[in-house]
C-alpha positions as CSV (number, residue, x, y, z in Angstrom):
1,M,-32.1,-12.0,8.0
2,P,-29.8,-15.0,7.3
3,R,-26.2,-14.1,6.3
4,V,-24.3,-16.2,3.8
5,Y,-20.6,-15.6,3.4
6,L,-19.1,-16.5,0.0
7,D,-15.9,-14.3,0.2
8,H,-13.4,-16.8,1.7
9,N,-10.6,-15.6,-0.7
10,A,-10.8,-12.3,1.1
11,T,-10.6,-13.8,4.6
12,T,-11.8,-16.7,6.6
13,P,-13.2,-17.0,10.1
14,V,-10.8,-18.1,12.8
15,E,-11.5,-21.8,13.6
16,P,-12.6,-22.5,17.2
17,E,-9.7,-24.9,17.6
18,V,-7.3,-22.2,16.4
19,L,-8.7,-19.7,18.9
20,E,-8.5,-22.2,21.7
21,A,-4.8,-22.9,20.9
22,M,-4.1,-19.2,20.9
23,L,-5.8,-18.1,24.1
24,P,-3.2,-19.2,26.6
25,Y,-0.6,-17.1,24.8
26,L,-2.9,-14.1,25.1
27,S,-3.1,-14.4,28.8
28,G,-1.0,-16.5,31.2
29,E,1.6,-17.7,28.7
30,F,2.8,-14.3,27.8
31,G,6.6,-14.9,27.7
32,N,8.8,-13.5,25.0
33,A,10.1,-16.4,22.9
34,A,13.6,-14.8,22.9
35,S,13.9,-14.9,26.7
36,I,15.9,-17.7,28.3
37,H,13.8,-18.0,31.5
38,T,11.0,-20.6,31.8
39,P,8.1,-18.4,30.6
40,G,10.2,-17.5,27.5
41,Q,11.2,-21.0,26.8
42,R,7.6,-22.2,27.0
43,A,6.8,-19.5,24.4
44,R,9.8,-20.7,22.3
45,A,8.5,-24.3,22.4
46,A,5.1,-23.2,21.2
47,V,6.7,-21.2,18.3
48,E,8.8,-24.2,17.3
49,T,5.8,-26.6,17.4
50,A,4.0,-24.2,15.1
51,R,7.0,-24.0,12.8
52,Q,6.9,-27.8,12.4
53,Q,3.1,-27.7,11.7
54,V,3.5,-25.1,9.0
55,A,6.5,-26.9,7.5
56,A,4.4,-30.1,7.3
57,L,1.6,-28.3,5.4
58,V,4.0,-27.4,2.6
59,G,6.5,-30.2,2.8
60,A,9.4,-28.1,4.1
61,R,11.9,-28.6,6.8
62,P,11.0,-26.5,9.9
63,Q,14.3,-24.5,9.7
64,E,13.1,-23.3,6.2
65,V,10.0,-21.6,7.6
66,V,10.2,-17.9,8.7
67,F,7.2,-16.3,10.3
68,T,6.0,-13.0,8.9
69,S,3.1,-10.6,9.3
70,G,1.3,-12.1,6.3
71,G,1.4,-12.6,2.6
72,T,2.4,-9.1,1.6
73,E,5.4,-9.1,3.8
74,S,6.4,-12.6,2.6
75,D,6.1,-11.6,-1.0
76,N,8.1,-8.4,-0.4
77,H,10.8,-10.3,1.5
78,A,11.2,-12.8,-1.2
79,I,11.3,-10.3,-4.1
80,F,13.4,-7.6,-2.6
81,G,15.6,-10.1,-0.8
82,I,16.5,-12.0,-3.9
83,A,16.7,-8.9,-6.1
84,R,19.0,-7.0,-3.8
85,S,21.1,-10.0,-3.0
86,A,21.6,-10.6,-6.8
87,S,22.3,-7.0,-7.6
88,G,25.2,-6.6,-5.2
89,A,27.8,-4.0,-5.9
90,A,29.8,-4.0,-9.1
91,A,33.5,-4.5,-8.8
92,S,34.2,-1.0,-10.0
93,G,32.6,2.2,-8.8
94,G,30.2,0.5,-6.4
95,Q,27.4,0.9,-8.9
96,K,24.6,-1.7,-8.8
97,E,24.4,-4.1,-11.7
98,T,21.2,-4.2,-13.8
99,K,19.1,-7.2,-12.9
100,H,16.0,-8.8,-14.4
101,I,12.9,-10.2,-12.8
102,I,10.1,-12.1,-14.6
103,T,6.5,-12.1,-13.2
104,T,3.0,-12.2,-14.7
105,Q,0.3,-9.6,-15.4
106,V,-2.1,-11.3,-13.0
107,E,-0.1,-11.3,-9.8
108,H,-1.4,-9.9,-6.5
109,E,-0.5,-6.2,-5.9
110,A,2.0,-7.3,-3.2
111,V,4.1,-8.8,-6.1
112,L,3.3,-6.3,-8.8
113,N,3.9,-3.2,-6.7
114,S,7.2,-4.7,-5.4
115,C,8.3,-5.3,-9.0
116,Q,7.3,-1.7,-9.9
117,A,9.3,-0.4,-7.0
118,L,12.3,-2.3,-8.1
119,E,11.9,-0.9,-11.6
120,K,12.3,2.6,-10.1
121,E,15.6,1.4,-8.7
122,G,16.8,0.3,-12.1
123,F,15.7,-3.3,-12.3
124,A,14.2,-4.6,-15.5
125,V,10.9,-6.5,-15.1
126,T,9.1,-8.6,-17.6
127,Y,5.3,-9.0,-17.0
128,L,4.2,-12.1,-18.9
129,P,0.8,-12.1,-20.5
130,V,-1.8,-14.8,-19.8
131,D,-4.4,-16.6,-21.9
132,A,-8.2,-16.5,-21.5
133,N,-7.9,-18.9,-18.6
134,G,-5.2,-16.9,-16.8
135,L,-2.4,-19.2,-17.6
136,I,1.1,-18.2,-18.8
137,D,2.7,-19.6,-21.9
138,L,5.8,-21.6,-21.0
139,E,7.5,-20.8,-24.2
140,E,7.1,-17.1,-23.6
141,L,8.6,-17.7,-20.2
142,R,11.7,-19.3,-21.8
143,E,12.0,-16.5,-24.3
144,A,11.9,-13.9,-21.5
145,I,14.9,-15.3,-19.7
146,G,18.2,-13.6,-20.2
147,P,21.6,-13.7,-18.6
148,E,20.6,-11.0,-16.1
149,T,17.5,-12.8,-14.9
150,A,17.7,-13.2,-11.1
151,L,14.2,-14.2,-10.1
152,I,10.9,-15.6,-11.5
153,T,7.9,-14.9,-9.3
154,V,4.6,-16.6,-10.4
155,M,1.7,-17.1,-8.1
156,H,0.5,-20.6,-7.5
157,A,-3.3,-19.9,-7.5
158,N,-4.9,-16.7,-8.6
159,N,-6.9,-14.9,-6.0
160,E,-9.7,-13.8,-8.5
161,L,-10.0,-16.7,-10.8
162,G,-8.6,-19.6,-8.8
163,T,-6.4,-20.6,-11.8
164,V,-3.5,-22.8,-10.8
165,Q,-0.3,-22.1,-12.7
166,P,1.9,-25.1,-13.9
167,L,4.6,-24.5,-11.2
168,V,6.3,-27.8,-11.7
169,E,7.1,-27.0,-15.4
170,I,8.0,-23.4,-14.4
171,A,10.4,-24.7,-11.8
172,K,12.1,-26.9,-14.3
173,I,12.7,-23.9,-16.6
174,A,14.0,-21.9,-13.7
175,A,16.3,-24.7,-12.5
176,E,17.7,-25.2,-16.0
177,N,18.7,-21.5,-16.1
178,D,19.9,-21.3,-12.4
179,I,17.2,-18.8,-11.5
180,Y,15.4,-18.5,-8.2
181,L,11.7,-19.2,-8.3
182,H,9.2,-17.6,-5.8
183,T,5.5,-18.3,-5.7
184,D,2.7,-16.5,-3.9
185,A,0.8,-19.5,-2.5
186,V,-1.6,-17.4,-0.4
187,Q,-4.6,-18.7,-2.2
188,S,-3.5,-22.3,-2.5
189,A,-2.2,-23.1,0.9
190,G,-4.8,-25.1,2.8
191,K,-6.9,-25.6,-0.3
192,I,-4.8,-27.8,-2.6
193,P,-1.8,-30.0,-1.8
194,I,1.6,-28.3,-1.6
195,D,5.0,-29.9,-1.5
196,V,7.8,-27.5,-2.0
197,A,10.2,-30.3,-3.1
198,S,7.8,-31.6,-5.8
199,L,6.9,-28.1,-6.9
200,G,10.6,-27.2,-7.2
201,V,10.2,-23.6,-5.7
202,D,12.8,-21.8,-3.8
203,L,10.5,-19.4,-1.9
204,L,6.8,-19.7,-1.1
205,S,4.5,-17.2,0.6
206,I,1.5,-18.0,2.8
207,S,-1.0,-16.0,4.8
208,G,-2.8,-17.4,7.8
209,H,-6.2,-15.6,7.5
210,K,-6.8,-17.3,4.2
211,F,-7.1,-20.7,5.9
212,Y,-8.8,-20.0,9.3
213,A,-5.9,-18.5,11.3
214,P,-6.0,-14.9,12.4
215,K,-5.1,-11.9,10.3
216,G,-1.6,-10.5,10.7
217,I,0.4,-13.7,10.6
218,G,2.0,-15.6,7.7
219,A,5.1,-17.4,6.7
220,L,7.8,-17.5,4.0
221,Y,9.4,-20.8,3.0
222,I,13.1,-20.2,2.1
223,R,14.8,-23.2,0.6
224,G,18.1,-24.0,2.4
225,G,21.0,-22.2,0.8
226,T,18.9,-19.5,-0.9
227,R,20.8,-16.2,-1.0
228,L,18.3,-13.8,0.4
229,R,19.0,-10.4,1.8
230,Q,16.9,-9.6,4.9
231,L,14.2,-7.0,4.6
232,L,14.1,-5.8,8.2
233,Y,17.0,-5.0,10.5
234,G,17.0,-5.5,14.3
235,G,17.8,-8.4,16.5
236,H,18.7,-12.0,15.7
237,H,15.2,-13.5,15.8
238,Q,14.5,-16.3,13.3
239,R,18.2,-16.7,12.4
240,G,18.3,-13.0,11.3
241,F,15.9,-13.5,8.5
242,R,13.0,-11.7,10.3
243,P,14.0,-9.7,13.3
244,G,11.5,-8.5,15.8
245,T,9.7,-10.1,18.8
246,E,7.7,-13.1,17.6
247,N,3.9,-12.8,17.5
248,V,3.5,-15.9,19.7
249,P,-0.3,-16.1,19.7
250,G,-0.5,-15.5,16.0
251,I,2.2,-18.0,15.3
252,V,0.5,-20.7,17.4
253,G,-2.8,-20.0,15.6
254,L,-1.1,-20.3,12.2
255,G,0.4,-23.6,13.3
256,K,-2.9,-25.0,14.5
257,A,-4.6,-23.9,11.3
258,A,-1.9,-25.5,9.2
259,E,-2.4,-28.8,11.2
260,L,-6.2,-28.7,10.7
261,A,-5.8,-27.9,7.0
262,R,-3.4,-30.7,6.3
263,K,-5.8,-33.2,8.0
264,A,-8.9,-31.9,6.2
265,L,-7.4,-31.0,2.8
266,E,-8.7,-33.9,0.7
267,G,-12.2,-34.0,2.2
268,D,-12.6,-30.2,2.1
269,A,-11.5,-30.0,-1.5
270,S,-14.0,-32.7,-2.7
271,R,-17.0,-31.3,-0.8
272,I,-16.2,-27.6,-1.6
273,S,-15.6,-28.2,-5.3
274,S,-18.9,-30.0,-5.6
275,L,-20.7,-27.1,-4.0
276,R,-18.8,-24.6,-6.2
277,D,-19.8,-26.5,-9.3
278,E,-23.4,-26.6,-8.1
279,L,-23.4,-22.8,-7.7
280,E,-21.7,-22.2,-11.1
281,R,-24.1,-24.5,-13.0
282,G,-27.1,-23.0,-11.3
283,L,-26.2,-19.4,-12.0
284,L,-25.3,-20.1,-15.6
285,A,-28.6,-21.9,-16.1
286,K,-30.7,-19.2,-14.4
287,I,-29.1,-16.0,-15.7
288,P,-29.0,-15.3,-19.4
289,Q,-25.6,-14.5,-20.9
290,A,-23.8,-15.3,-17.7
291,R,-20.3,-16.9,-18.2
292,A,-17.8,-18.5,-15.9
293,N,-14.3,-17.2,-16.3
294,A,-11.3,-19.6,-16.5
295,A,-13.7,-22.6,-16.1
296,A,-11.5,-24.6,-18.4
297,A,-8.4,-24.1,-16.3
298,P,-7.2,-26.1,-13.3
299,R,-8.6,-24.1,-10.4
300,T,-8.7,-24.1,-6.6
301,P,-11.8,-26.0,-5.5
302,N,-13.5,-23.0,-3.9
303,T,-13.3,-20.2,-6.4
304,S,-15.8,-19.2,-9.2
305,N,-15.6,-15.9,-11.1
306,I,-18.7,-15.2,-13.2
307,T,-19.5,-12.3,-15.6
308,F,-23.0,-11.0,-15.7
309,P,-23.1,-8.7,-18.8
310,G,-25.1,-5.5,-18.4
311,I,-24.6,-4.8,-14.7
312,E,-22.0,-3.1,-12.6
313,G,-20.3,-5.5,-10.2
314,E,-20.1,-3.0,-7.3
315,A,-23.9,-2.4,-7.6
316,L,-24.5,-6.1,-7.6
317,I,-22.3,-6.6,-4.5
318,I,-24.3,-4.0,-2.6
319,A,-27.6,-5.5,-3.8
320,L,-26.6,-8.9,-2.7
321,D,-25.3,-7.6,0.6
322,L,-28.7,-6.1,1.3
323,K,-30.1,-9.6,0.7
324,G,-27.7,-11.2,3.1
325,L,-25.1,-12.6,0.7
326,A,-21.4,-11.5,0.9
327,C,-19.2,-11.9,-2.2
328,S,-16.8,-9.6,-4.0
329,T,-15.7,-8.2,-7.4
330,G,-12.2,-9.5,-6.9
331,A,-9.3,-8.9,-4.5
332,A,-10.3,-7.3,-1.2
333,C,-7.1,-5.2,-1.4
334,S,-8.5,-3.5,-4.5
335,S,-12.1,-2.9,-3.3
336,G,-13.2,0.6,-4.1
337,A,-10.8,0.8,-7.1
338,V,-12.3,2.6,-10.1
339,E,-10.3,0.6,-12.6
340,P,-11.5,-2.8,-13.7
341,S,-9.7,-5.9,-12.4
342,H,-6.2,-6.1,-13.9
343,V,-6.6,-9.9,-13.7
344,L,-9.7,-10.1,-15.8
345,T,-8.5,-7.5,-18.4
346,A,-5.3,-9.5,-18.7
347,T,-7.3,-12.5,-19.7
348,G,-8.9,-10.5,-22.6
349,L,-12.2,-9.4,-21.0
350,P,-13.1,-5.9,-22.1
351,P,-13.3,-3.4,-19.2
352,E,-17.1,-3.3,-19.1
353,E,-17.3,-7.1,-18.7
354,A,-14.5,-7.1,-16.2
355,R,-16.6,-4.6,-14.1
356,A,-19.6,-6.9,-14.5
357,S,-17.8,-9.9,-12.9
358,I,-18.3,-11.3,-9.5
359,R,-16.1,-13.7,-7.4
360,F,-17.7,-16.3,-5.2
361,S,-15.3,-18.1,-2.9
362,L,-16.5,-20.9,-0.7
363,G,-15.1,-22.2,2.5
364,R,-14.9,-25.2,4.8
365,H,-18.2,-24.4,6.5
366,T,-20.2,-23.5,3.3
367,T,-23.4,-25.6,3.2
368,S,-25.8,-26.8,0.5
369,A,-28.5,-24.5,2.0
370,E,-26.2,-21.5,1.6
371,I,-25.6,-22.4,-2.1
372,A,-29.4,-22.7,-2.5
373,F,-29.8,-19.3,-0.9
374,A,-27.2,-17.8,-3.4
375,L,-29.0,-19.4,-6.3
376,E,-32.2,-17.6,-5.3
377,A,-30.6,-14.3,-4.4
378,V,-28.2,-13.7,-7.4
379,P,-30.6,-14.1,-10.3
380,G,-33.2,-11.8,-8.9
381,A,-30.6,-9.1,-8.1
382,V,-29.0,-9.4,-11.6
383,A,-32.5,-9.1,-13.2
384,Q,-33.3,-6.0,-11.2
385,L,-30.1,-4.3,-12.1
386,R,-30.4,-5.2,-15.8
387,Q,-33.8,-3.5,-15.9
388,L,-32.2,-0.3,-14.7
389,S,-29.1,-0.6,-17.0
390,P,-29.1,1.1,-20.5
391,A,-26.1,-1.1,-21.3
392,Y,-27.9,-4.4,-21.1
393,R,-29.1,-5.9,-24.3
394,P,-31.2,-9.1,-24.0
395,S,-30.1,-11.8,-26.4
């Protein structure tokens, strides 16, 4: 049975060139990059080359790139690092000052749960609502800012909808108020152009396994001069920002993947968006009442989220998997959750429609034949499930 993979927002395969670049550092080139002898210095050189490659992907200076274990750690480091640096100790009594963070209702759990943890420590957090396309209102952002606001954290591209937030405008508002801006760019890095200077962000998180590097490696861009308290304590690796022996093979893989993504970015985006639109048009034409979510918003080229009223998304995922098609109901981190997607309900979808929504996310190696396969598999599976569903009402 053929297998078609349309869940690239969950993870991507490791590119052969990436694996080839990593292999020496999993065998003969095993030196610790912190050692001063020759094997260690060869590992150090490989790490610094990768740092340059990642910096080039996002338009940063190499010294502004800190390697992490992935997007979750990068998000946590940015949020806790800024919050705790800003809170400090009050001049009298050593009590922490109250500080304020602004985020959105549609962030990844790595951001939302970090903000909720800080609320338990006494921080105030504003969760901005979004419109039907998943976009925040810039005026509501302005109104939410107060004298105690230390950080704005807004994701670049949404993992479930693909919606791209207006970061340039958000950054202008942040700069006007002397507030740090962090963005979770896990779903945009390697898919759409990123230039940290043009965007105006102070901190930016990426994760390697979202653009054909291995799992367990990521990076955090930290603009020079940013006051960031470290998250981990140990040695003096990476200028003290992220202590711990560097994951040299993973870092090399991330660097190579960043290099490949930068070279292929324009061509990939054009081809993938064409296939995404073909899939979307075909499904909406073949399946009554199907609707594409956030279709009017600027989106990453590979992501389509579609509601199929009258079915349960989890049941459809299983049915499609049995047919050889892999897709998802939303974030992989939330699979198995009983609650409907917080992203979709924030856009105004009722819970039953949020549960009836499926995310298709294409990749660099997705083919026209695979899209044709999906256009055959999905309508039949939806029709079968609707026949069994007492909730479905034909129009």
